[in-house]
Every structure is written in structure tokens, then in C-alpha cells.
C-alpha positions, 0 to 999 in steps of 0.5 A: 500500499503506497504511502500518502504525502504529507499534507503540505505536499497535498495542499500545494498539489491543490494550489498549483492546480487550481491558482492562476500562473501557480506554474510560476514556482520553480525548485530556487523559488518554491510556491510556498516562498512565492506566495509569503512573499506575495503577502506585500501585496495583500496590504497594499490591497488592504490599503486600496480598500480604505482608500479608494472604497471605504473612506470615501463613503464615510467621508461623503455619506456619513460625514457630509464632506463635498464630494469634490473635495473627498476626490480630490483627496483621493486623487492625491495619492495617484500623484504619486504613481508617475514615480514608479518609474523612478523608483524601479530605476534607483532600486535597480541601481542601488549601493547599500553597505548592507548588500541589498537593493530591494529591501531598504526600499520595501521597508520605507515603503512599509514604513509610510504605508503604516504612518499614513493609516495610523494618522489617518483616523484622527484626520478624519475626527478633525474633519468631522469638527467644523472647528478644525476642518481646515487642519482636517483636511490638511492632514487627511491629504497628507495622510492619504499621500504617505500612504500612496507613496508607501504602497507605491514603493512598496510594490515597485520594489516587490514586484522587483524582487520577485523578477530577481528571485524568479529564474528567466523563463518563470518572471513573467509568470511569477509577477502575474501570481503577485497580481493575481495575489493583488486582487485576491487580497483586495477582495479579502479586505473588502470583505473583513472590512465590510462585515467589521463594518456592518455595525457602523460607528466612528471608534469602530472605524477608528479601530479598523483602520488602525488594525490595518496600519499594524497588520501591513507592518506584520504582513511586509516583515513576513513577506520580506524575511530572508528573500533577498540575499545579501550581496545583491546591491551594486558595488562601486566598480559596477559600470552605470547603465544608461540614464534615465533621461537617456531611455526616456528620450529613446521611448518618446521618439518612437512612432506612434506612441502618442495615439496609444498613450491618449487610448491609454489615457482616456480609458483610464480617466473613463474607468476612474471618474467615478473611483470616489462615487460608487460606495457613496452612490450605493450608501446615499441612493439606494441605502446601502451600509457601510459594510455593504458598499464596502464590498462593492470593492470586492465585487470590482476586485473580482472582476479585475482578476477575472479580466485578468485571468481571461486576458492572460489566456487570450495572450497565451493563445496568440490574441491581439492586446489591442482587440482586449483592450476594446473588449475592456471599453465595450465591458466598461461601456456595459457596466456603467449601463448597469450602475446607471439603471441601478438607480431608477430600478432601485436594484442592488443586483444591478449595482453589485453587477455593474462594479463587477463588470467595472473591474472586468472591463479595466482588467482586459483594458489595463492588460491589453495596452500594457501588452501592446506598449511592451510590444513597442519597447524592448530591451532596455527600454522596457522598463521605462516604457511600463514607467510612462504606461503607468505614468499616463495611466495614473496621472489621467485617473487622478485628475478624473477623480477630482473632476468626477467628484466636482461634477457630481457636486455641481450637478447634485446641487443644480439638481436640488434646486431645480435648474434641471428639467423635471425628471432629472431633478433627483438625488441621483442626478449628479451621479447619473451625470458622472457615469455618462460622461464615463461612457462617452469617454470610453467611446472616445477611447474605442476611436483612438485605439480604432486606427492602431487596429486598423494599420495592424491589419494593413501591415500584416499584423504583429505578433504579441509578447505571449510570454512578456504578460505579467512583467514587473512594474505592473501597476495597481 
């Protein structure tokens, strides 16, 4: 009678069979070590749930802060995203007396995340009092910026560390697995935070945010423990590589990149304009609790995870990344129509289906445009191309979030004063106007992508970089 394998071995067999991209493991980087490293992605997902999900709903609905101001505060962390390319470049060339390249950046990023989340509850308490509103706004903006800087620094250096540890033929799938863990961590965090805030109170909110700060520190220490070998940093005798400016000029000199970057920017703005509004929409218009609206972020993350896996399957079978991005834009149009009709039908199901479809469309669009960017930049320019992709996407998303909040306030004020036609003077008018604008922007992004697809067909097509799917620096 054959002896059964130990429980740990059976668990690994199950994980390898069902976990997307689990084949990224190797003898040098076993699945258990790779999943432990992925814990820093869980902390990033937890911070994202708080920043773009729970806190914006609390500030708009419970604290009655104008949506335009809240959207501006939430957009602040995205302004740090363009620095990812520079952070990655610096971690590549870092010289350390301790012999590490990535560890110092991950550690300082962790401390910034911890610090930002630690002071955030007290900033919200100041916001709730009219006597200290100005001070509360300033400290809230600083807390959001510090948390955003921390998660971007941690994620950029952490994904770079994963590529260092994985063997060359496994690197793309190893980083893809870490991105899957980011989405899984986002879903888990949304469910846990939502359940903890079912009985909402300011004290409970403070406890949840402080607990998230402490858990961030624990998760990242466990993830980082004995991962990077000593002696991996550069020494004074190592030759210097191409400068950041040299790589940037080479990339922007490429033909047809302007249209691609324009499509990326328009699409990112279209998907992101509602980031500060979806949960307040569910709370103010459909009467959902804080816990229920937090789970909308879980639905969004589930859709993004589904889109990521579908995109990976399509690209591995030779799919066209531009057509994949176009499919994501079409899914986004459908998603915003679902969200738009959730109010007149008073349907929570339509709202959750729309949140899932927004994530699905964004996942397809992001992977498609990222892969197409990598097609256009090979070799030493690849990392900078990813940085440009992330910079355009994050910058346009940040501006769109701020504009979306301002538009919601302006339209809602006009509707409440009877400035719109009779049927439009409803509490949902401000939100509906933003969703309609997002649909128009998605159509504009399709128009921007169209000539690129047509030109590829006229010239006989281009083989997509299926093997490069999931490269490092893949942003949140």
C-alpha cells in the first residue's frame, strides 16, 4: 500500500492545480516562498480598499464632506504613481552597505504605509468637527499622500524583487501570480472590512484603520523575511547603465506611441472618474450600509481578477492586445449602463453587477494596453515603457477622480435647486451625469484605438508578446 504524501505536499498540489499562474514556482523559488512574498500585495490591496472604497463613502455620506473635496484628497495618492519608474530605476542601481537593493525600498515603503494609515483616523475625526475642518483637510491630504507613496514604493520594489528571485523563463508568470494575489487580497480585505463595519460607528472605524496599519507592518515583515540574499546591491566598481533621461528620450521618439498613450489616458480617466462615487452612490441613493458598500470593492476586484485571467489566456493563445483592450472598453460601457439604471430600478443587484463589470473591463483594458506598450519597447527600454504606461494611466485617473467629484457636486446642487428638467431633478442626478460622461469617454477611447488596430491589419499584424505578460512594475 503506497504511502500518502504529507498534508503540505497535498496542499501544494491543490494550489498548483487551481491557482492561476501557480506554475511560476521553481526549485529555486518554491510556491510556498512565492506566496509568502506575495503578502506585501495583500497589504497593498488592503490599503487600496480603505483609500478608494470605505473612507470616501464615510467622508461623503456620514461626514457630509463635499464629494469634490473628497475626490481631490483621494486623487492625491495617484499623483505619486508616476514616480514608480524612477523608484524602480533607483532600486535597480541602489548601493547599500548591507548588501541589499530592494529591501530598503520595501521597508521604507512599508513604514510610509504604516504612518499614513496610523494618522488617518485622527485626521477624519478633525474633519468631522467644523472648528478644525481646515486642519483636518490638511492632515487628511498628508495621510493619503503618505499611504499612497508607501504602497507605490513597496509594490514597485517588491515586484522587482520577485523578478530577481525567479528564474528568467518564470519571471513573467511569477509577477502575474503576485498581481493575482493583489486582487485576491483586495477582495478579502473588502469582505473583512465590510463585515467589521456592518455596525458602523466612528470608534469602530478608527479601530479598523489602526488594525490595518498594524497588519500592514506584520504582513510585509513576514513577506520580506530572508527573501533577498545579501550582496545583491551594486558596488562602486559596477559600470553605470543608460541614464533615465536617455531611456526616456528613446521611448518618446518611437512612432505611433502618442495615439496609444492618448487611448490609455482617455480609457484610464473613463474607468476612474467614478472611483470616489461608487460607494457613496450605493449608500446615498440605494440606502446601503457602510459594510455593504465596502463589498462593492470586492465585486470590482473579482471582476478585475476575472479580466486578468481571461486576458492571460487570450494572450497565451496569440490574441491581439489591442482588440483585448477594445473588448475591455465595451465591457466598461455595459458596466456603467448597469450602474446608471440601478437607481431608477432601485436594484442592488444591478449595482453589484455593474461594479463587477467595471473591474472586468478595466482588467482587460489594462492588460491589453500594457502588452501593446511592451510590443513597442524592447530591451532596456521596456522598464521605462512600463513606467510611461503607469504614469499616463495614474495621472489621468487622478485628474478624472477630482473632476468627477466636482461634477457630482455641481450637478447635485443644480438638481436640488430645480435647475434641471422635471424628471432629472433627483438625488441621483449628480452621479448619473458622471456615469454618462464616462460612457462618452469610453467611446472616445475606442475611437483612439481604432486606427492602431486597422494599421496593424494593413501591415500584416504583429505577434503579441505573450511571454511578456505580467512583467514587473505592473501597477495597481
